[in-house]
C-alpha positions as CSV (number, residue, x, y, z in Angstrom):
1,M,59.8,122.4,107.8
2,S,63.4,121.9,109.2
3,Y,66.2,124.2,108.1
4,L,67.6,121.3,106.0
5,G,64.3,121.2,104.0
6,K,64.5,124.9,103.3
7,V,68.0,124.8,101.9
8,V,67.9,121.7,99.8
9,G,64.2,121.6,99.0
10,L,63.3,118.2,100.6
11,G,59.7,117.3,100.7
12,L,57.6,117.3,103.9
13,S,57.3,113.5,103.9
14,A,61.0,113.0,103.6
15,L,61.6,115.4,106.4
16,A,59.1,113.6,108.5
17,L,61.1,110.4,108.0
18,I,64.3,112.2,109.0
19,C,62.6,113.6,112.0
20,G,61.3,110.2,112.9
21,L,64.7,108.7,112.7
22,T,66.5,111.4,114.7
23,A,65.5,114.2,116.9
24,C,61.8,113.6,117.0
25,K,62.0,110.0,118.5
26,D,60.3,109.6,121.8
27,S,62.1,108.4,124.9
28,T,61.1,104.8,124.3
29,A,62.5,104.7,120.8
30,E,65.7,106.3,122.0
31,Q,66.4,103.1,124.0
32,Q,66.2,100.8,120.9
33,K,69.3,98.9,120.1
34,A,71.6,100.6,117.6
35,E,71.8,97.4,115.6
36,D,68.0,97.6,115.0
37,Q,68.4,101.2,113.8
38,T,71.4,100.6,111.5
39,S,69.6,97.6,110.0
40,K,67.2,100.1,108.4
41,A,70.2,101.7,106.5
42,K,70.6,100.0,103.2
43,H,72.7,102.7,101.5
44,V,75.7,104.7,102.4
45,V,76.9,107.8,100.6
46,I,80.3,109.2,101.5
47,I,81.1,112.7,100.3
48,G,84.8,113.4,100.7
49,V,85.8,117.0,100.3
50,D,89.5,117.6,99.6
51,A,91.0,120.2,102.1
52,M,87.7,121.1,103.7
53,S,88.7,122.3,107.1
54,P,86.5,122.9,110.2
55,D,87.4,126.5,109.8
56,G,86.0,126.5,106.3
57,I,82.6,125.3,107.5
58,L,82.5,127.6,110.5
59,N,83.4,130.7,108.5
60,A,81.7,130.1,105.1
61,K,77.9,130.2,104.5
62,T,77.0,126.5,104.5
63,P,73.3,126.2,105.0
64,V,73.2,122.6,103.7
65,L,75.9,121.4,106.0
66,D,74.4,123.3,108.9
67,G,71.1,121.6,108.2
68,L,72.7,118.1,108.0
69,M,74.5,118.7,111.4
70,K,71.2,119.7,113.0
71,S,69.6,116.5,111.7
72,G,72.6,114.4,112.4
73,S,75.8,114.0,114.5
74,Y,79.2,115.7,113.9
75,T,82.6,116.6,115.2
76,F,85.0,119.3,114.0
77,N,87.8,117.6,115.8
78,A,88.3,114.4,113.9
79,R,91.9,113.8,112.8
80,G,93.6,112.6,109.7
81,V,97.0,110.9,109.7
82,L,100.5,112.1,109.1
83,P,101.8,113.2,106.7
84,T,98.8,115.4,105.9
85,S,99.1,114.7,102.2
86,S,96.1,113.7,100.1
87,S,97.0,110.2,99.0
88,T,98.0,109.1,102.4
89,N,94.8,110.4,104.0
90,W,92.3,109.3,101.3
91,K,93.9,105.8,101.5
92,S,93.6,105.8,105.3
93,M,89.9,106.9,105.1
94,V,88.8,104.1,102.8
95,S,91.1,101.4,104.2
96,G,90.4,101.6,107.9
97,S,94.1,101.9,108.6
98,G,97.1,104.3,108.8
99,P,100.2,104.6,106.5
100,E,102.1,102.1,108.7
101,Q,99.6,99.4,107.5
102,H,98.7,100.4,104.0
103,G,102.1,101.9,102.9
104,V,100.9,105.0,101.1
105,T,103.3,107.5,102.7
106,S,103.1,110.4,100.2
107,N,101.6,111.7,97.0
108,F,104.5,110.0,95.1
109,W,103.2,106.6,96.0
110,E,102.3,104.4,93.0
111,R,101.4,100.7,92.9
112,D,104.8,99.9,91.4
113,D,106.8,102.5,93.2
114,Y,106.7,102.7,97.0
115,N,108.9,102.7,100.1
116,F,107.5,99.6,101.8
117,A,104.8,97.0,101.1
118,P,101.5,97.0,102.9
119,V,101.1,94.5,105.8
120,T,98.6,92.6,103.7
121,T,96.8,92.8,100.4
122,G,93.4,92.1,99.0
123,M,91.9,92.6,95.6
124,E,94.3,94.0,93.0
125,N,97.3,93.4,95.3
126,I,96.9,96.6,97.3
127,F,95.9,97.1,101.0
128,P,92.2,96.2,101.2
129,T,89.7,99.1,101.2
130,L,86.0,99.2,102.0
131,F,85.2,98.8,98.3
132,G,87.0,95.5,97.9
133,Q,86.0,94.2,101.3
134,Y,82.3,94.9,100.6
135,R,82.5,93.4,97.1
136,Q,84.0,90.2,98.3
137,Q,81.1,89.8,100.8
138,N,78.3,91.0,98.5
139,A,78.7,90.1,94.9
140,A,75.4,91.7,93.9
141,A,75.9,95.1,95.5
142,K,76.1,98.2,93.4
143,I,79.3,100.0,94.5
144,A,80.3,103.3,92.9
145,A,83.0,105.9,93.1
146,V,82.9,109.3,91.4
147,Y,85.9,111.5,91.9
148,A,87.1,114.9,90.7
149,W,90.8,114.0,91.3
150,D,91.8,111.0,89.1
151,G,94.6,110.2,91.5
152,F,92.0,108.8,93.9
153,G,91.4,105.8,91.6
154,R,94.9,104.3,92.0
155,L,94.3,104.0,95.8
156,I,91.2,101.7,95.6
157,E,90.2,98.4,94.0
158,R,88.5,99.7,90.8
159,S,87.6,96.2,89.8
160,A,85.2,96.1,92.8
161,L,83.2,99.0,91.4
162,S,79.9,98.9,89.5
163,Y,80.4,102.5,88.4
164,D,83.8,104.2,88.2
165,V,84.1,107.7,86.8
166,A,86.6,110.5,87.1
167,G,84.6,113.8,86.7
168,E,86.1,116.8,84.9
169,S,85.1,119.2,87.7
170,D,83.3,119.3,91.0
171,E,80.2,120.4,89.4
172,K,80.2,117.5,86.9
173,T,81.3,115.1,89.6
174,A,78.3,116.0,91.8
175,Q,75.9,115.8,88.9
176,L,77.2,112.4,87.9
177,A,76.9,111.2,91.4
178,A,73.4,112.5,91.8
179,D,72.3,111.0,88.5
180,Y,73.7,107.6,89.4
181,L,72.1,107.7,92.8
182,V,68.7,108.3,91.3
183,K,69.0,105.8,88.5
184,E,70.8,102.8,90.2
185,K,70.3,103.4,94.0
186,P,73.7,101.9,94.9
187,E,74.3,100.4,98.3
188,L,77.6,102.3,98.5
189,L,78.6,105.5,96.8
190,F,81.8,107.5,97.3
191,V,82.0,111.0,96.0
192,H,85.2,113.0,95.9
193,L,85.1,116.8,95.4
194,D,88.4,118.8,94.8
195,W,87.8,122.5,94.4
196,A,88.6,123.6,98.0
197,D,92.0,122.0,97.7
198,H,92.7,123.8,94.4
199,I,91.7,127.2,95.8
200,G,93.6,126.5,99.1
201,H,96.8,126.0,97.0
202,E,96.2,128.9,94.7
203,K,94.7,131.6,97.0
204,G,95.3,130.2,100.5
205,H,93.2,128.8,103.3
206,K,91.2,131.1,105.5
207,T,90.8,133.5,102.6
208,A,87.6,134.9,101.1
209,E,88.2,132.8,98.0
210,Y,88.6,129.6,100.1
211,Y,85.3,130.3,101.9
212,A,83.6,130.9,98.6
213,A,84.9,127.4,97.4
214,I,83.4,125.8,100.5
215,E,80.1,127.6,99.8
216,Q,80.1,126.2,96.3
217,I,80.7,122.7,97.6
218,D,77.9,123.1,100.1
219,R,75.5,123.6,97.2
220,Q,76.9,120.5,95.5
221,I,76.4,118.5,98.6
222,G,72.8,119.8,98.6
223,L,72.4,118.6,95.0
224,I,73.4,115.0,96.0
225,V,71.2,115.0,99.1
226,K,68.2,116.2,97.1
227,A,68.8,113.5,94.6
228,A,68.6,110.9,97.4
229,E,65.3,112.5,98.4
230,S,63.9,112.4,94.9
231,A,64.8,108.7,94.7
232,D,63.0,108.0,98.0
233,L,66.3,106.9,99.6
234,L,66.5,109.1,102.7
235,K,64.6,106.8,104.9
236,D,67.3,104.1,104.6
237,T,70.4,106.0,103.7
238,V,73.3,107.3,105.8
239,F,75.4,110.1,104.6
240,I,79.0,110.7,105.8
241,I,80.7,114.0,104.9
242,T,84.3,114.4,105.8
243,S,87.7,115.5,104.4
244,D,91.2,114.2,103.9
245,H,93.0,117.1,105.6
246,G,92.8,120.8,106.3
247,G,95.4,123.3,105.3
248,I,97.5,126.3,106.3
249,G,98.6,129.1,104.1
250,L,98.9,127.8,100.6
251,G,99.2,124.2,101.3
252,H,99.3,121.2,103.6
253,G,101.6,118.3,104.5
254,G,102.9,119.7,107.8
255,E,102.0,118.8,111.4
256,S,99.7,121.7,112.6
257,L,96.2,121.1,113.8
258,D,95.0,123.4,110.9
259,E,96.2,120.6,108.6
260,L,95.4,117.6,110.7
261,E,91.9,118.3,112.0
262,I,89.0,117.5,109.7
263,P,85.2,117.5,110.0
264,F,83.2,114.3,110.4
265,I,79.4,114.7,109.8
266,I,77.0,111.7,109.7
267,F,73.3,112.0,109.0
268,G,70.4,109.7,108.1
269,A,68.8,106.5,109.1
270,G,69.5,105.6,112.8
271,I,71.7,108.6,113.5
272,K,71.2,110.9,116.5
273,A,70.1,114.4,115.7
274,N,71.9,117.6,116.7
275,H,74.6,115.5,118.4
276,V,78.2,116.5,119.0
277,I,80.3,113.3,118.9
278,K,82.4,113.1,122.0
279,Q,84.4,110.0,121.3
280,P,87.7,110.6,119.4
281,V,87.3,110.2,115.7
282,Y,90.0,109.4,113.2
283,T,89.8,109.3,109.4
284,Y,90.3,105.5,109.3
285,D,87.2,105.1,111.4
286,T,85.2,106.0,108.3
287,A,85.7,102.6,106.7
288,A,84.8,100.8,109.9
289,T,81.7,102.9,110.3
290,V,80.6,102.0,106.7
291,A,81.1,98.3,107.5
292,Y,79.0,98.7,110.7
293,I,76.2,100.3,108.8
294,L,76.1,97.9,105.8
295,G,76.7,94.9,107.9
296,F,79.9,93.5,106.3
297,E,82.9,92.3,108.1
298,A,85.8,94.8,108.5
299,H,89.1,93.4,107.4
300,P,91.1,92.1,110.3
301,A,94.1,94.3,109.4
302,W,92.0,97.5,109.8
303,I,92.6,99.5,113.0
304,G,89.6,101.8,112.6
305,R,86.5,101.6,114.9
306,A,82.9,102.4,114.0
307,V,81.8,105.8,115.3
308,R,79.0,104.0,117.2
309,T,78.1,106.8,119.6
310,A,76.6,108.7,116.6
311,F,73.8,106.0,116.4
312,I,70.5,106.1,118.3
313,G,70.6,103.8,121.3
314,Q,74.4,104.0,121.7
315,Q,75.8,105.7,124.7
316,E,79.1,107.6,125.0
317,P,81.9,105.3,126.2
318,T,82.3,104.9,129.9
319,S,85.4,103.8,131.7
320,K,87.0,104.0,135.1
321,I,89.3,106.4,133.4
322,A,87.1,109.3,132.4
323,L,87.3,110.3,128.7
324,V,87.5,114.0,128.8
325,P,87.0,115.4,125.3
326,T,89.0,118.4,124.3
327,N,88.2,121.0,121.7
328,T,84.5,120.4,121.7
329,L,83.9,124.1,121.1
330,S,85.3,126.4,118.5
331,A,88.2,128.6,119.8
332,P,87.7,132.3,120.4
333,V,89.1,134.7,117.8
334,L,92.0,137.1,118.5
335,S,92.2,140.3,116.6
336,P,94.1,141.1,114.4
337,K,93.1,137.7,113.1
338,A,95.5,135.0,112.0
339,G,96.5,135.2,108.3
340,L,97.7,132.5,105.9
341,Y,100.4,131.0,108.0
342,E,100.9,133.6,110.7
343,A,99.3,133.6,114.2
344,A,97.0,136.4,115.3
345,G,98.5,139.6,116.7
346,G,101.4,141.2,114.9
347,L,104.0,143.9,115.1
348,F,102.7,147.3,116.4
349,A,104.4,150.6,115.8
350,A,103.2,152.1,119.0
351,D,103.8,152.0,122.8
352,Q,100.7,149.8,123.3
353,A,98.4,147.4,121.4
354,K,94.8,146.6,121.8
355,L,93.8,143.0,122.5
356,V,90.3,142.1,121.3
357,I,88.9,138.7,121.6
358,S,85.5,137.7,120.1
359,S,83.3,134.7,120.6
360,S,80.7,132.9,118.5
361,V,79.9,130.3,121.2
362,E,76.7,131.2,123.0
363,G,76.9,130.8,126.8
364,A,80.6,130.3,126.9
365,E,83.2,132.4,128.8
366,I,86.6,133.3,127.5
367,R,89.6,132.8,129.8
368,Y,93.0,134.1,128.7
369,S,96.7,134.5,129.6
370,L,99.4,136.9,128.5
371,D,102.5,134.8,129.4
372,G,102.0,131.9,127.0
373,S,100.6,129.6,129.6
374,E,97.5,127.4,128.8
375,P,94.3,129.1,130.0
376,T,92.3,127.3,132.6
377,K,89.0,127.9,134.3
378,D,90.9,130.0,136.8
379,S,92.6,132.2,134.3
380,A,91.7,135.8,133.7
381,L,88.1,136.3,132.4
382,Y,87.9,138.3,129.2
383,Q,85.2,141.0,129.5
384,Q,86.5,143.9,127.4
385,E,89.5,144.9,125.3
386,V,92.8,144.8,127.0
387,L,95.6,147.3,126.4
388,L,99.0,145.6,126.1
389,K,102.0,147.8,127.0
390,Q,104.6,145.2,126.4
391,S,105.1,142.3,124.1
392,A,102.8,139.3,125.0
393,I,102.0,135.8,124.1
394,V,98.2,135.7,124.3
395,K,96.4,132.4,124.7
396,A,92.6,132.1,125.0
397,R,90.0,129.4,125.3
398,H,86.3,129.0,125.6
399,F,84.8,127.2,128.7
400,K,81.2,126.2,128.9
401,G,79.5,124.2,131.6
402,P,81.3,121.6,133.7
403,S,83.4,120.0,130.9
404,E,83.2,121.7,127.5
405,Q,86.1,123.7,126.3
406,S,87.7,124.8,123.1
407,G,91.1,124.5,121.6
408,T,93.6,127.3,122.3
409,A,93.8,130.5,120.2
410,T,97.3,131.9,120.2
411,G,98.5,135.3,119.3
412,F,101.9,137.1,119.4
413,Y,101.6,140.8,120.1
414,H,104.9,142.6,119.6
415,L,105.6,146.3,120.1
416,I,108.4,147.9,118.1
417,P,111.2,148.8,120.5
418,Q,111.9,152.5,121.1
419,N,115.6,151.8,121.3
420,P,117.2,152.6,117.9
421,E,119.8,149.9,118.6
422,N,117.2,147.1,118.2
423,G,116.6,145.5,114.8
424,I,117.8,142.9,112.3
425,R,120.0,143.6,109.2
426,Y,119.1,141.8,106.0
427,Q,120.6,141.4,102.5
428,Y,118.3,140.4,99.5
429,Y,119.6,138.2,96.6
430,E,118.1,136.9,93.4
431,G,118.9,133.7,91.6
432,E,117.8,131.1,89.1
433,R,116.5,127.6,89.7
434,W,117.8,127.3,93.2
435,Q,116.7,124.0,94.8
436,F,118.8,124.4,97.9
437,L,120.4,127.3,99.8
438,P,123.3,128.8,97.8
439,A,126.3,130.3,99.6
440,L,124.6,133.7,99.9
441,S,127.7,135.4,101.3
442,A,129.5,134.7,98.0
443,L,126.8,136.5,96.0
444,T,126.2,140.2,95.4
445,P,123.1,141.5,97.2
446,V,120.4,143.3,95.2
447,S,119.3,145.3,98.2
448,S,119.8,145.6,102.0
449,G,118.1,147.2,104.9
450,T,116.8,146.6,108.5
451,T,113.7,145.1,109.9
452,Y,112.4,143.8,113.3
453,Q,111.4,140.2,112.6
454,F,112.7,137.2,110.6
455,R,110.0,137.6,108.0
456,V,110.0,137.5,104.2
457,N,106.8,139.4,103.8
458,D,108.3,142.6,105.2
459,I,111.0,142.8,102.5
460,A,110.4,144.1,98.9
461,K,111.0,141.4,96.3
462,S,111.1,141.5,92.5
463,R,111.1,137.9,91.5
464,G,110.1,134.4,92.6
465,N,113.6,132.8,93.0
466,F,115.3,134.8,95.7
467,G,117.3,134.5,98.9
468,I,117.6,136.6,102.1
469,S,120.3,136.6,104.8
470,F,119.3,138.0,108.1
471,S,121.8,138.8,110.9
472,A,121.5,140.3,114.4
473,W,122.6,139.8,118.0
474,I,120.2,138.1,120.3
475,K,120.0,138.8,124.0
476,I,120.0,135.5,126.0
477,E,118.7,136.0,129.5
478,V,118.8,132.4,130.9
479,A,121.6,129.9,130.7
480,G,120.9,126.4,129.5
481,Q,119.5,124.6,126.4
482,H,117.7,126.9,124.0
483,K,115.5,125.5,121.3
484,F,115.1,127.3,118.0
485,Y,112.5,126.5,115.3
486,T,112.4,127.6,111.7
487,Y,109.1,127.5,109.9
488,S,109.8,128.1,106.2
489,D,108.7,127.7,102.6
490,D,111.2,126.9,101.0
491,G,114.5,126.3,102.6
492,S,116.3,127.9,105.6
493,K,119.2,127.4,107.9
494,L,119.7,129.1,111.3
495,Y,123.1,129.7,112.9
496,I,124.0,130.8,116.4
497,D,127.5,132.1,116.9
498,D,128.2,130.8,113.3
499,K,127.2,127.2,114.3
500,E,124.4,125.6,112.4
501,V,121.5,124.9,114.8
502,V,118.5,124.3,112.5
503,N,118.7,122.8,109.0
504,N,115.4,123.2,107.2
505,D,116.9,123.4,103.7
506,G,115.4,122.2,100.4
507,D,112.6,123.0,98.0
508,H,109.5,122.2,100.1
509,G,106.2,123.5,101.4
510,T,105.9,125.2,104.8
511,L,107.7,122.9,107.3
512,E,109.0,123.4,110.8
513,R,112.3,122.1,111.9
514,A,114.1,122.6,115.2
515,G,117.5,122.4,116.9
516,V,119.0,122.8,120.4
517,V,122.0,124.8,121.5
518,E,123.6,125.4,124.9
519,L,123.8,129.2,125.5
520,T,125.1,131.4,128.3
521,P,123.5,134.7,129.3
522,G,124.6,137.6,127.2
523,F,124.6,138.5,123.5
524,H,125.0,135.9,120.8
525,K,125.3,136.3,117.0
526,I,122.2,134.9,115.1
527,R,122.0,134.4,111.4
528,M,119.1,133.1,109.3
529,D,119.7,132.2,105.6
530,Y,116.5,131.7,103.5
531,F,115.7,131.0,99.9
532,N,112.5,130.7,97.9
533,A,112.5,128.4,94.8
534,G,109.3,130.0,93.4
535,G,105.6,130.2,94.2
536,G,104.5,130.7,97.7
537,Y,107.0,131.7,100.4
538,W,107.0,132.0,104.2
539,L,109.5,132.4,107.1
540,E,109.1,132.6,110.9
541,V,111.6,131.9,113.6
542,F,110.6,130.7,117.1
543,H,112.6,130.4,120.3
544,K,112.0,128.4,123.5
545,A,114.2,129.4,126.4
546,P,114.6,127.1,129.5
547,G,111.4,127.4,131.5
548,Q,109.6,129.6,129.0
549,P,107.0,129.0,126.3
550,K,107.8,128.6,122.6
551,Q,107.4,132.0,121.0
552,L,108.3,134.2,118.1
553,I,111.5,136.0,119.0
554,K,110.7,139.3,120.6
555,P,112.0,142.4,118.7
556,E,113.4,143.9,122.0
557,L,115.8,141.0,122.2
558,L,117.3,141.5,118.8
559,F,120.1,144.1,118.2
560,L,121.7,145.5,115.0
561,N,125.2,145.5,116.6
562,Q,126.7,143.7,119.5
563,P,125.9,145.9,122.5
564,A,128.5,146.8,125.0
565,S,128.9,144.3,127.9
566,G,126.3,144.9,130.5
567,N,123.6,146.5,128.3
């Protein structure tokens, strides 16, 4: 019995069917046309898990998903669309298009309140989704959507549905979907689960609570798969399990890969077994893939393409220009590990720091750099822990075989300077209902002190609505255009020599903004004003000097007072 059978309780006969349709096919059957294989699929079940990141699957205990990947095809490097908000990405997933086409540009979108109209409309005067497109071509089909977030319903043509239910919780949603699957055997069923997103906002992504939420969802996916087995549907059903976005810290909406990358898992009739999808996959490819499986015509306004290479008989794309996939392996892990928003590494109160890199990829080697450059196959080979005796930007990647490689793991390892002149002064303020940065200099600080980094977490706070003004002198070593970045939740502004360089103001989630300033070698005044409107908070400041990588500002370059000329 396969691992999938052990974890979801599938019968031997059902597993034999799965085996016969995937890994256990002989070499002759492997050459059958994909169209012949997909014609056996009469049902599609899409399970969309809000905020389920690749990291969540890799670090949580997910026996059901692990089994489905062994019996199917998958990638952890599919991508959503920008912005990484829920409405925008759910709409893109089911409509085979991006926000430029469908017009859902934020969670504030409503059918009667939007920034611009879609390029075309279908049923219900909204951009056409797979539900409406399938209904118009198959009047007798049973089409269902069961969703834990009722906001999903406004994005689709509900009049196209045979069964339309908003569940009160993930548990009830999964059970409703399983019951309907058994009773009605729909040709198309969409299931939306929401708990991971809820926990991501409340406790944070990459936390023990978040991984526990993924484990709970894994069991609910198992319930739905087992329902299909009990209804004798596995032999002609394709499952697609994916997500709208990932997350970072306590939210999403930004432009990091943590937020943008999503898993895409496809398993069932005609799907290759234990296959890593090499072609690029985008969230809007989901709708096109469903059309390909069920044999209905995709809307001409869709830009998505079916993920055909996941199907038996289909080869990876070939071209005179070789498609070199990136990030086909998980990245190595730097210790200390990355936290909610922060990168790996940290600030070390010692004259040296230990760099430890771990791997979970069998047969892969780790190559790394200490200067912020991208590791290549010729970079230093990691074999044992490295002692860092000065601040370093560590980057590491997995390499395996002739072409497989991972994304880059990045860490900032900073040593506290021994020079007592180094540091940053700060003043802490408290307020009420701030939505934008107040004039902090006109207020009376509650406390003050010194620190080594532009970070909010290092400073004692007593309430949710507060502000901090940081000030120091930064040593500039190279003349030219210097780029500064503020990464903050909520608002921040950065000044160099009393000139505003970066404006990241306002009540918002964790966003990065940047600005450029021409600087000469020597010491320049730097000030960072920050406020939190309530809830989660975060602040980091990055610097990119001419010819150097982007990095957190090194503590040894920050001084409490203006040093004498020549220091």
